[in-house]
ChimeraX commands (.cxc) that place a marker at each C-alpha (Angstrom):
marker #1 position 2.43,-1.71,-29.95 radius 0.5
marker #1 position 1.88,-0.74,-26.62 radius 0.5
marker #1 position -0.45,-3.63,-24.38 radius 0.5
marker #1 position -3.48,-1.89,-22.78 radius 0.5
marker #1 position -6.41,-2.43,-20.79 radius 0.5
marker #1 position -9.71,-0.44,-21.66 radius 0.5
marker #1 position -11.33,0.24,-18.26 radius 0.5
marker #1 position -13.93,2.00,-19.68 radius 0.5
marker #1 position -14.43,4.54,-21.92 radius 0.5
marker #1 position -11.43,6.72,-21.93 radius 0.5
marker #1 position -9.76,5.20,-19.05 radius 0.5
marker #1 position -6.90,2.63,-19.68 radius 0.5
marker #1 position -4.09,0.96,-17.80 radius 0.5
marker #1 position -0.62,0.31,-18.50 radius 0.5
marker #1 position 2.30,-1.00,-16.48 radius 0.5
marker #1 position 5.46,0.50,-16.51 radius 0.5
marker #1 position 6.82,-2.66,-18.63 radius 0.5
marker #1 position 4.64,-1.43,-21.22 radius 0.5
marker #1 position 4.55,2.71,-20.54 radius 0.5
marker #1 position 8.04,3.65,-18.69 radius 0.5
marker #1 position 7.89,7.00,-19.48 radius 0.5
marker #1 position 4.80,7.56,-16.79 radius 0.5
marker #1 position 6.83,6.83,-14.14 radius 0.5
marker #1 position 7.50,10.28,-12.85 radius 0.5
marker #1 position 3.85,11.60,-13.35 radius 0.5
marker #1 position 2.81,8.05,-11.22 radius 0.5
marker #1 position 5.10,9.09,-8.57 radius 0.5
marker #1 position 3.83,12.68,-8.66 radius 0.5
marker #1 position 0.84,11.83,-7.52 radius 0.5
marker #1 position 1.95,11.67,-3.69 radius 0.5
marker #1 position 1.45,9.22,-1.06 radius 0.5
marker #1 position -0.71,8.83,2.39 radius 0.5
marker #1 position -0.66,12.46,2.92 radius 0.5
marker #1 position 1.44,12.75,6.48 radius 0.5
marker #1 position 4.38,13.18,5.96 radius 0.5
marker #1 position 5.77,10.65,8.97 radius 0.5
marker #1 position 4.40,7.23,7.32 radius 0.5
marker #1 position 7.73,8.14,4.55 radius 0.5
marker #1 position 10.06,7.91,7.26 radius 0.5
marker #1 position 9.78,4.31,7.94 radius 0.5
marker #1 position 13.29,2.80,7.48 radius 0.5
marker #1 position 12.32,-0.12,5.36 radius 0.5
marker #1 position 10.23,2.01,2.99 radius 0.5
marker #1 position 13.01,4.92,3.08 radius 0.5
marker #1 position 15.76,2.06,1.81 radius 0.5
marker #1 position 13.57,0.09,-0.76 radius 0.5
marker #1 position 10.90,2.42,-1.95 radius 0.5
marker #1 position 11.97,5.77,-2.53 radius 0.5
marker #1 position 12.03,6.99,-5.86 radius 0.5
marker #1 position 11.57,4.51,-8.47 radius 0.5
marker #1 position 13.88,1.61,-7.30 radius 0.5
marker #1 position 10.73,-0.91,-6.90 radius 0.5
marker #1 position 9.75,0.29,-10.10 radius 0.5
marker #1 position 12.55,-0.27,-11.82 radius 0.5
marker #1 position 13.19,-3.83,-10.92 radius 0.5
marker #1 position 9.96,-5.07,-11.44 radius 0.5
marker #1 position 8.40,-2.83,-13.74 radius 0.5
marker #1 position 5.38,-5.45,-14.75 radius 0.5
marker #1 position 4.10,-5.39,-11.31 radius 0.5
marker #1 position 3.62,-1.54,-11.36 radius 0.5
marker #1 position 0.29,-0.04,-13.07 radius 0.5
marker #1 position -0.81,3.02,-14.14 radius 0.5
marker #1 position -4.05,4.09,-14.75 radius 0.5
marker #1 position -4.14,7.00,-17.74 radius 0.5
marker #1 position -7.26,9.13,-18.49 radius 0.5
marker #1 position -6.88,9.83,-22.13 radius 0.5
marker #1 position -8.76,12.95,-22.10 radius 0.5
marker #1 position -6.56,14.63,-19.70 radius 0.5
marker #1 position -2.68,15.09,-20.08 radius 0.5
marker #1 position -2.91,18.62,-20.88 radius 0.5
marker #1 position -0.92,19.67,-17.63 radius 0.5
marker #1 position 2.37,17.68,-18.30 radius 0.5
marker #1 position 1.20,14.51,-16.54 radius 0.5
marker #1 position 0.19,12.52,-19.35 radius 0.5
marker #1 position -2.95,11.73,-18.09 radius 0.5
marker #1 position -2.07,9.61,-14.86 radius 0.5
marker #1 position -4.98,9.77,-12.55 radius 0.5
marker #1 position -3.76,6.43,-10.38 radius 0.5
marker #1 position -0.94,3.97,-9.81 radius 0.5
marker #1 position -0.46,0.67,-7.62 radius 0.5
marker #1 position 2.63,-1.22,-6.82 radius 0.5
marker #1 position 3.33,-4.96,-5.99 radius 0.5
marker #1 position 6.51,-7.00,-5.68 radius 0.5
marker #1 position 6.77,-10.47,-6.40 radius 0.5
marker #1 position 7.78,-12.54,-3.19 radius 0.5
marker #1 position 7.78,-15.93,-2.03 radius 0.5
marker #1 position 5.22,-17.20,1.09 radius 0.5
marker #1 position 4.04,-20.20,2.45 radius 0.5
marker #1 position 7.53,-22.49,2.60 radius 0.5
marker #1 position 8.75,-24.07,5.14 radius 0.5
marker #1 position 10.37,-20.76,6.62 radius 0.5
marker #1 position 8.05,-18.70,6.04 radius 0.5
marker #1 position 4.75,-20.46,6.54 radius 0.5
marker #1 position 2.50,-17.33,6.66 radius 0.5
marker #1 position 2.08,-14.48,6.05 radius 0.5
marker #1 position 4.02,-12.13,8.33 radius 0.5
marker #1 position 3.12,-9.99,10.87 radius 0.5
marker #1 position 5.40,-7.07,10.36 radius 0.5
marker #1 position 3.49,-6.83,7.18 radius 0.5
marker #1 position 4.02,-4.13,4.76 radius 0.5
marker #1 position 8.27,-4.18,6.26 radius 0.5
marker #1 position 8.55,-7.51,5.96 radius 0.5
marker #1 position 6.92,-7.74,2.51 radius 0.5
marker #1 position 9.60,-5.40,1.28 radius 0.5
marker #1 position 12.34,-7.52,2.84 radius 0.5
marker #1 position 11.24,-11.13,1.70 radius 0.5
marker #1 position 11.01,-9.00,-2.10 radius 0.5
marker #1 position 14.46,-7.98,-1.98 radius 0.5
marker #1 position 15.71,-10.93,-0.27 radius 0.5
marker #1 position 14.38,-13.21,-3.16 radius 0.5
marker #1 position 15.52,-10.75,-5.58 radius 0.5
marker #1 position 18.78,-11.17,-4.67 radius 0.5
marker #1 position 18.98,-15.01,-4.06 radius 0.5
marker #1 position 16.84,-15.84,-7.21 radius 0.5
marker #1 position 14.23,-17.56,-5.19 radius 0.5
marker #1 position 11.25,-17.88,-7.35 radius 0.5
marker #1 position 8.15,-16.11,-5.79 radius 0.5
marker #1 position 4.50,-17.27,-5.96 radius 0.5
marker #1 position 2.74,-14.09,-4.95 radius 0.5
marker #1 position 2.59,-10.67,-4.98 radius 0.5
marker #1 position 2.13,-8.40,-2.47 radius 0.5
marker #1 position 0.39,-5.16,-3.08 radius 0.5
marker #1 position 2.69,-2.07,-1.77 radius 0.5
marker #1 position 0.65,1.04,-2.54 radius 0.5
marker #1 position -2.47,2.10,-4.43 radius 0.5
marker #1 position -2.96,6.17,-4.94 radius 0.5
marker #1 position -5.17,7.67,-6.46 radius 0.5
marker #1 position -4.42,11.81,-7.51 radius 0.5
marker #1 position -6.50,14.12,-5.00 radius 0.5
marker #1 position -8.72,15.72,-7.35 radius 0.5
marker #1 position -10.00,12.36,-8.78 radius 0.5
marker #1 position -10.92,10.29,-5.40 radius 0.5
marker #1 position -13.80,8.90,-4.81 radius 0.5
marker #1 position -14.72,8.30,-8.47 radius 0.5
marker #1 position -13.88,4.22,-8.13 radius 0.5
marker #1 position -10.34,4.68,-9.61 radius 0.5
marker #1 position -8.86,2.79,-6.12 radius 0.5
marker #1 position -10.71,-0.13,-7.06 radius 0.5
marker #1 position -10.44,-0.08,-10.59 radius 0.5
marker #1 position -6.12,-0.27,-9.79 radius 0.5
marker #1 position -6.82,-2.82,-7.71 radius 0.5
marker #1 position -8.21,-4.79,-10.56 radius 0.5
marker #1 position -5.54,-3.60,-12.37 radius 0.5
marker #1 position -2.68,-4.92,-9.89 radius 0.5
marker #1 position -4.88,-8.30,-10.00 radius 0.5
marker #1 position -4.86,-8.77,-13.91 radius 0.5
marker #1 position -0.83,-8.01,-13.97 radius 0.5
marker #1 position -0.41,-10.48,-11.37 radius 0.5
marker #1 position -1.84,-13.18,-13.32 radius 0.5
marker #1 position 0.19,-11.97,-16.94 radius 0.5
marker #1 position 2.92,-12.81,-14.88 radius 0.5
marker #1 position 2.22,-16.17,-13.62 radius 0.5
marker #1 position 1.26,-16.01,-10.29 radius 0.5
marker #1 position -2.46,-16.71,-8.61 radius 0.5
marker #1 position -2.51,-14.70,-5.73 radius 0.5
marker #1 position -2.40,-11.04,-4.72 radius 0.5
marker #1 position -1.62,-10.65,-1.32 radius 0.5
marker #1 position -1.86,-7.07,0.73 radius 0.5
marker #1 position -1.11,-5.29,3.81 radius 0.5
marker #1 position -4.45,-2.59,4.07 radius 0.5
marker #1 position -4.12,0.74,5.78 radius 0.5
marker #1 position -7.57,1.61,6.27 radius 0.5
marker #1 position -7.35,5.01,6.35 radius 0.5
marker #1 position -10.60,5.82,8.13 radius 0.5
marker #1 position -8.82,4.03,11.52 radius 0.5
marker #1 position -6.71,7.01,11.69 radius 0.5
marker #1 position -10.42,8.20,13.23 radius 0.5
marker #1 position -10.03,6.02,15.93 radius 0.5
marker #1 position -6.08,5.47,16.58 radius 0.5
marker #1 position -6.79,3.54,20.26 radius 0.5
marker #1 position -9.16,1.00,19.14 radius 0.5
marker #1 position -7.33,-2.16,18.36 radius 0.5
marker #1 position -6.89,-3.16,15.02 radius 0.5
marker #1 position -8.58,-6.31,15.40 radius 0.5
marker #1 position -11.77,-4.97,16.91 radius 0.5
marker #1 position -11.99,-2.45,14.19 radius 0.5
marker #1 position -11.43,-4.70,11.05 radius 0.5
marker #1 position -14.14,-7.05,12.74 radius 0.5
marker #1 position -16.69,-4.45,12.40 radius 0.5
marker #1 position -19.41,-5.70,9.80 radius 0.5
marker #1 position -22.33,-3.46,8.54 radius 0.5
marker #1 position -26.05,-5.21,7.88 radius 0.5
marker #1 position -25.49,-6.42,4.16 radius 0.5
marker #1 position -21.94,-8.35,5.24 radius 0.5
marker #1 position -19.49,-6.39,4.37 radius 0.5
marker #1 position -16.57,-4.61,6.22 radius 0.5
marker #1 position -17.82,-1.47,7.70 radius 0.5
marker #1 position -14.20,0.25,6.65 radius 0.5
marker #1 position -14.72,1.69,2.99 radius 0.5
marker #1 position -11.05,0.67,2.08 radius 0.5
marker #1 position -11.65,-3.38,3.65 radius 0.5
marker #1 position -14.99,-3.29,1.69 radius 0.5
marker #1 position -13.35,-2.33,-1.62 radius 0.5
marker #1 position -11.20,-5.40,-1.37 radius 0.5
marker #1 position -13.37,-7.92,-0.02 radius 0.5
marker #1 position -16.18,-6.62,-2.70 radius 0.5
marker #1 position -13.36,-7.59,-5.36 radius 0.5
marker #1 position -13.29,-11.17,-4.07 radius 0.5
marker #1 position -10.61,-10.68,-1.27 radius 0.5
marker #1 position -10.73,-13.07,2.26 radius 0.5
marker #1 position -9.42,-11.17,4.80 radius 0.5
marker #1 position -6.52,-12.99,6.72 radius 0.5
marker #1 position -5.31,-11.74,9.90 radius 0.5
marker #1 position -3.97,-8.29,11.09 radius 0.5
marker #1 position -0.25,-7.65,10.91 radius 0.5
marker #1 position 0.39,-5.69,14.35 radius 0.5
marker #1 position 4.30,-4.50,13.35 radius 0.5
marker #1 position 3.42,-3.41,9.81 radius 0.5
marker #1 position 5.48,-0.34,9.75 radius 0.5
marker #1 position 7.75,1.25,12.69 radius 0.5
marker #1 position 8.85,5.20,12.96 radius 0.5
marker #1 position 11.29,5.78,15.59 radius 0.5
marker #1 position 12.92,9.65,15.88 radius 0.5
marker #1 position 13.91,11.86,17.85 radius 0.5
marker #1 position 10.75,14.76,19.64 radius 0.5
marker #1 position 11.81,17.50,17.44 radius 0.5
marker #1 position 10.92,15.43,14.48 radius 0.5
marker #1 position 7.56,14.12,15.73 radius 0.5
marker #1 position 6.67,17.92,16.26 radius 0.5
marker #1 position 8.00,19.20,12.82 radius 0.5
marker #1 position 5.92,16.61,11.60 radius 0.5
marker #1 position 2.96,17.05,13.19 radius 0.5
marker #1 position 2.94,20.30,14.89 radius 0.5
marker #1 position 2.01,19.16,18.14 radius 0.5
marker #1 position 3.89,19.43,20.94 radius 0.5
marker #1 position 5.18,16.40,22.52 radius 0.5
marker #1 position 5.58,17.37,26.04 radius 0.5
marker #1 position 3.79,14.54,28.08 radius 0.5
marker #1 position 4.56,10.96,27.89 radius 0.5
marker #1 position 2.51,8.35,26.86 radius 0.5
marker #1 position 0.46,7.72,23.85 radius 0.5
marker #1 position -0.30,10.70,21.17 radius 0.5
marker #1 position -2.73,10.29,18.93 radius 0.5
marker #1 position -1.42,12.15,15.80 radius 0.5
marker #1 position -3.28,12.81,12.62 radius 0.5
marker #1 position -3.20,10.22,10.16 radius 0.5
marker #1 position -1.93,7.93,12.33 radius 0.5
marker #1 position -3.61,4.61,12.57 radius 0.5
marker #1 position -2.08,4.06,16.24 radius 0.5
marker #1 position -0.91,6.49,18.62 radius 0.5
marker #1 position 3.03,7.47,18.60 radius 0.5
marker #1 position 4.36,6.77,22.32 radius 0.5
marker #1 position 6.08,9.44,23.63 radius 0.5
marker #1 position 8.73,9.38,26.19 radius 0.5
marker #1 position 10.70,12.52,27.23 radius 0.5
marker #1 position 13.25,11.15,29.25 radius 0.5
marker #1 position 14.63,9.29,25.99 radius 0.5
marker #1 position 13.39,11.66,23.94 radius 0.5
marker #1 position 11.97,9.77,21.94 radius 0.5
marker #1 position 8.80,8.92,19.57 radius 0.5
marker #1 position 7.49,5.50,18.66 radius 0.5
marker #1 position 5.06,4.46,16.58 radius 0.5
marker #1 position 3.64,0.95,15.51 radius 0.5
marker #1 position 1.29,0.87,12.71 radius 0.5
marker #1 position -0.97,-2.26,12.48 radius 0.5
marker #1 position -2.04,-3.46,9.32 radius 0.5
marker #1 position -4.43,-5.75,8.13 radius 0.5
marker #1 position -4.02,-8.79,5.87 radius 0.5
marker #1 position -6.14,-10.02,2.79 radius 0.5
marker #1 position -5.61,-12.46,0.32 radius 0.5
marker #1 position -6.76,-12.21,-3.38 radius 0.5
marker #1 position -6.73,-15.34,-5.92 radius 0.5
marker #1 position -6.52,-13.73,-9.53 radius 0.5
marker #1 position -7.59,-15.94,-12.68 radius 0.5
marker #1 position -5.11,-17.02,-15.34 radius 0.5
marker #1 position -3.02,-14.79,-17.90 radius 0.5
marker #1 position -4.95,-12.22,-20.12 radius 0.5
marker link #1:1,2 radius 0.2
marker link #1:2,3 radius 0.2
marker link #1:3,4 radius 0.2
marker link #1:4,5 radius 0.2
marker link #1:5,6 radius 0.2
marker link #1:6,7 radius 0.2
marker link #1:7,8 radius 0.2
marker link #1:8,9 radius 0.2
marker link #1:9,10 radius 0.2
marker link #1:10,11 radius 0.2
marker link #1:11,12 radius 0.2
marker link #1:12,13 radius 0.2
marker link #1:13,14 radius 0.2
marker link #1:14,15 radius 0.2
marker link #1:15,16 radius 0.2
marker link #1:16,17 radius 0.2
marker link #1:17,18 radius 0.2
marker link #1:18,19 radius 0.2
marker link #1:19,20 radius 0.2
marker link #1:20,21 radius 0.2
marker link #1:21,22 radius 0.2
marker link #1:22,23 radius 0.2
marker link #1:23,24 radius 0.2
marker link #1:24,25 radius 0.2
marker link #1:25,26 radius 0.2
marker link #1:26,27 radius 0.2
marker link #1:27,28 radius 0.2
marker link #1:28,29 radius 0.2
marker link #1:29,30 radius 0.2
marker link #1:30,31 radius 0.2
marker link #1:31,32 radius 0.2
marker link #1:32,33 radius 0.2
marker link #1:33,34 radius 0.2
marker link #1:34,35 radius 0.2
marker link #1:35,36 radius 0.2
marker link #1:36,37 radius 0.2
marker link #1:37,38 radius 0.2
marker link #1:38,39 radius 0.2
marker link #1:39,40 radius 0.2
marker link #1:40,41 radius 0.2
marker link #1:41,42 radius 0.2
marker link #1:42,43 radius 0.2
marker link #1:43,44 radius 0.2
marker link #1:44,45 radius 0.2
marker link #1:45,46 radius 0.2
marker link #1:46,47 radius 0.2
marker link #1:47,48 radius 0.2
marker link #1:48,49 radius 0.2
marker link #1:49,50 radius 0.2
marker link #1:50,51 radius 0.2
marker link #1:51,52 radius 0.2
marker link #1:52,53 radius 0.2
marker link #1:53,54 radius 0.2
marker link #1:54,55 radius 0.2
marker link #1:55,56 radius 0.2
marker link #1:56,57 radius 0.2
marker link #1:57,58 radius 0.2
marker link #1:58,59 radius 0.2
marker link #1:59,60 radius 0.2
marker link #1:60,61 radius 0.2
marker link #1:61,62 radius 0.2
marker link #1:62,63 radius 0.2
marker link #1:63,64 radius 0.2
marker link #1:64,65 radius 0.2
marker link #1:65,66 radius 0.2
marker link #1:66,67 radius 0.2
marker link #1:67,68 radius 0.2
marker link #1:68,69 radius 0.2
marker link #1:69,70 radius 0.2
marker link #1:70,71 radius 0.2
marker link #1:71,72 radius 0.2
marker link #1:72,73 radius 0.2
marker link #1:73,74 radius 0.2
marker link #1:74,75 radius 0.2
marker link #1:75,76 radius 0.2
marker link #1:76,77 radius 0.2
marker link #1:77,78 radius 0.2
marker link #1:78,79 radius 0.2
marker link #1:79,80 radius 0.2
marker link #1:80,81 radius 0.2
marker link #1:81,82 radius 0.2
marker link #1:82,83 radius 0.2
marker link #1:83,84 radius 0.2
marker link #1:84,85 radius 0.2
marker link #1:85,86 radius 0.2
marker link #1:86,87 radius 0.2
marker link #1:87,88 radius 0.2
marker link #1:88,89 radius 0.2
marker link #1:89,90 radius 0.2
marker link #1:90,91 radius 0.2
marker link #1:91,92 radius 0.2
marker link #1:92,93 radius 0.2
marker link #1:93,94 radius 0.2
marker link #1:94,95 radius 0.2
marker link #1:95,96 radius 0.2
marker link #1:96,97 radius 0.2
marker link #1:97,98 radius 0.2
marker link #1:98,99 radius 0.2
marker link #1:99,100 radius 0.2
marker link #1:100,101 radius 0.2
marker link #1:101,102 radius 0.2
marker link #1:102,103 radius 0.2
marker link #1:103,104 radius 0.2
marker link #1:104,105 radius 0.2
marker link #1:105,106 radius 0.2
marker link #1:106,107 radius 0.2
marker link #1:107,108 radius 0.2
marker link #1:108,109 radius 0.2
marker link #1:109,110 radius 0.2
marker link #1:110,111 radius 0.2
marker link #1:111,112 radius 0.2
marker link #1:112,113 radius 0.2
marker link #1:113,114 radius 0.2
marker link #1:114,115 radius 0.2
marker link #1:115,116 radius 0.2
marker link #1:116,117 radius 0.2
marker link #1:117,118 radius 0.2
marker link #1:118,119 radius 0.2
marker link #1:119,120 radius 0.2
marker link #1:120,121 radius 0.2
marker link #1:121,122 radius 0.2
marker link #1:122,123 radius 0.2
marker link #1:123,124 radius 0.2
marker link #1:124,125 radius 0.2
marker link #1:125,126 radius 0.2
marker link #1:126,127 radius 0.2
marker link #1:127,128 radius 0.2
marker link #1:128,129 radius 0.2
marker link #1:129,130 radius 0.2
marker link #1:130,131 radius 0.2
marker link #1:131,132 radius 0.2
marker link #1:132,133 radius 0.2
marker link #1:133,134 radius 0.2
marker link #1:134,135 radius 0.2
marker link #1:135,136 radius 0.2
marker link #1:136,137 radius 0.2
marker link #1:137,138 radius 0.2
marker link #1:138,139 radius 0.2
marker link #1:139,140 radius 0.2
marker link #1:140,141 radius 0.2
marker link #1:141,142 radius 0.2
marker link #1:142,143 radius 0.2
marker link #1:143,144 radius 0.2
marker link #1:144,145 radius 0.2
marker link #1:145,146 radius 0.2
marker link #1:146,147 radius 0.2
marker link #1:147,148 radius 0.2
marker link #1:148,149 radius 0.2
marker link #1:149,150 radius 0.2
marker link #1:150,151 radius 0.2
marker link #1:151,152 radius 0.2
marker link #1:152,153 radius 0.2
marker link #1:153,154 radius 0.2
marker link #1:154,155 radius 0.2
marker link #1:155,156 radius 0.2
marker link #1:156,157 radius 0.2
marker link #1:157,158 radius 0.2
marker link #1:158,159 radius 0.2
marker link #1:159,160 radius 0.2
marker link #1:160,161 radius 0.2
marker link #1:161,162 radius 0.2
marker link #1:162,163 radius 0.2
marker link #1:163,164 radius 0.2
marker link #1:164,165 radius 0.2
marker link #1:165,166 radius 0.2
marker link #1:166,167 radius 0.2
marker link #1:167,168 radius 0.2
marker link #1:168,169 radius 0.2
marker link #1:169,170 radius 0.2
marker link #1:170,171 radius 0.2
marker link #1:171,172 radius 0.2
marker link #1:172,173 radius 0.2
marker link #1:173,174 radius 0.2
marker link #1:174,175 radius 0.2
marker link #1:175,176 radius 0.2
marker link #1:176,177 radius 0.2
marker link #1:177,178 radius 0.2
marker link #1:178,179 radius 0.2
marker link #1:179,180 radius 0.2
marker link #1:180,181 radius 0.2
marker link #1:181,182 radius 0.2
marker link #1:182,183 radius 0.2
marker link #1:183,184 radius 0.2
marker link #1:184,185 radius 0.2
marker link #1:185,186 radius 0.2
marker link #1:186,187 radius 0.2
marker link #1:187,188 radius 0.2
marker link #1:188,189 radius 0.2
marker link #1:189,190 radius 0.2
marker link #1:190,191 radius 0.2
marker link #1:191,192 radius 0.2
marker link #1:192,193 radius 0.2
marker link #1:193,194 radius 0.2
marker link #1:194,195 radius 0.2
marker link #1:195,196 radius 0.2
marker link #1:196,197 radius 0.2
marker link #1:197,198 radius 0.2
marker link #1:198,199 radius 0.2
marker link #1:199,200 radius 0.2
marker link #1:200,201 radius 0.2
marker link #1:201,202 radius 0.2
marker link #1:202,203 radius 0.2
marker link #1:203,204 radius 0.2
marker link #1:204,205 radius 0.2
marker link #1:205,206 radius 0.2
marker link #1:206,207 radius 0.2
marker link #1:207,208 radius 0.2
marker link #1:208,209 radius 0.2
marker link #1:209,210 radius 0.2
marker link #1:210,211 radius 0.2
marker link #1:211,212 radius 0.2
marker link #1:212,213 radius 0.2
marker link #1:213,214 radius 0.2
marker link #1:214,215 radius 0.2
marker link #1:215,216 radius 0.2
marker link #1:216,217 radius 0.2
marker link #1:217,218 radius 0.2
marker link #1:218,219 radius 0.2
marker link #1:219,220 radius 0.2
marker link #1:220,221 radius 0.2
marker link #1:221,222 radius 0.2
marker link #1:222,223 radius 0.2
marker link #1:223,224 radius 0.2
marker link #1:224,225 radius 0.2
marker link #1:225,226 radius 0.2
marker link #1:226,227 radius 0.2
marker link #1:227,228 radius 0.2
marker link #1:228,229 radius 0.2
marker link #1:229,230 radius 0.2
marker link #1:230,231 radius 0.2
marker link #1:231,232 radius 0.2
marker link #1:232,233 radius 0.2
marker link #1:233,234 radius 0.2
marker link #1:234,235 radius 0.2
marker link #1:235,236 radius 0.2
marker link #1:236,237 radius 0.2
marker link #1:237,238 radius 0.2
marker link #1:238,239 radius 0.2
marker link #1:239,240 radius 0.2
marker link #1:240,241 radius 0.2
marker link #1:241,242 radius 0.2
marker link #1:242,243 radius 0.2
marker link #1:243,244 radius 0.2
marker link #1:244,245 radius 0.2
marker link #1:245,246 radius 0.2
marker link #1:246,247 radius 0.2
marker link #1:247,248 radius 0.2
marker link #1:248,249 radius 0.2
marker link #1:249,250 radius 0.2
marker link #1:250,251 radius 0.2
marker link #1:251,252 radius 0.2
marker link #1:252,253 radius 0.2
marker link #1:253,254 radius 0.2
marker link #1:254,255 radius 0.2
marker link #1:255,256 radius 0.2
marker link #1:256,257 radius 0.2
marker link #1:257,258 radius 0.2
marker link #1:258,259 radius 0.2
marker link #1:259,260 radius 0.2
marker link #1:260,261 radius 0.2
marker link #1:261,262 radius 0.2
marker link #1:262,263 radius 0.2
marker link #1:263,264 radius 0.2
marker link #1:264,265 radius 0.2
marker link #1:265,266 radius 0.2
marker link #1:266,267 radius 0.2
view
């Protein structure tokens, strides 16, 4: 019998360990919306297809609308992926400045070395385009926290990619993340979801994702000319791409924001 978490009437969450057949529908939900983030070398090496999910199925959650399976997607409306890793030891005293990339590398390194993890790191929360704005991202976060607790870990860390930051690519991330509303919550909506769920903002990860490619690739990805050397704002970018005409290269270094969630015991 499948183990499931009833989120609300008609909406349930599973891990891929319980429902591995949901993988294809979960991956089909898509990504952040722009092509270039998928060309980060670490992401391409370890997160393409089902590699991470095959190794750590108990760390991937899938939300299913039980009344909406007629399109062949099994009613899958959201997914969340995390990986286990070891942090806060002598060689890794804090969460890495290289954010998402470093977390992936550490998780793979720990897997190969047989090192015991003490946290889970959320790498990806995605909601079906047609269902965004209905609170499903927060439900997926809650499901990831529960999955983390069920494997015996007590902390879920997240290198957040605040989507609204794309409207201010030249604003330093530390300045952006520090903005607080009158009610004391973060101004950014995704940071706010995490803080409302009990997270503590730890620090900025200044080099969380790096994409280095020839300018023709950047032109194809963005539709922009890249005809002047210097920083170039691109759609979906949390920071500008640095264009170097002489070397025919564009360099994108994306900052993220680390948050920490304490989670409860197994349930």
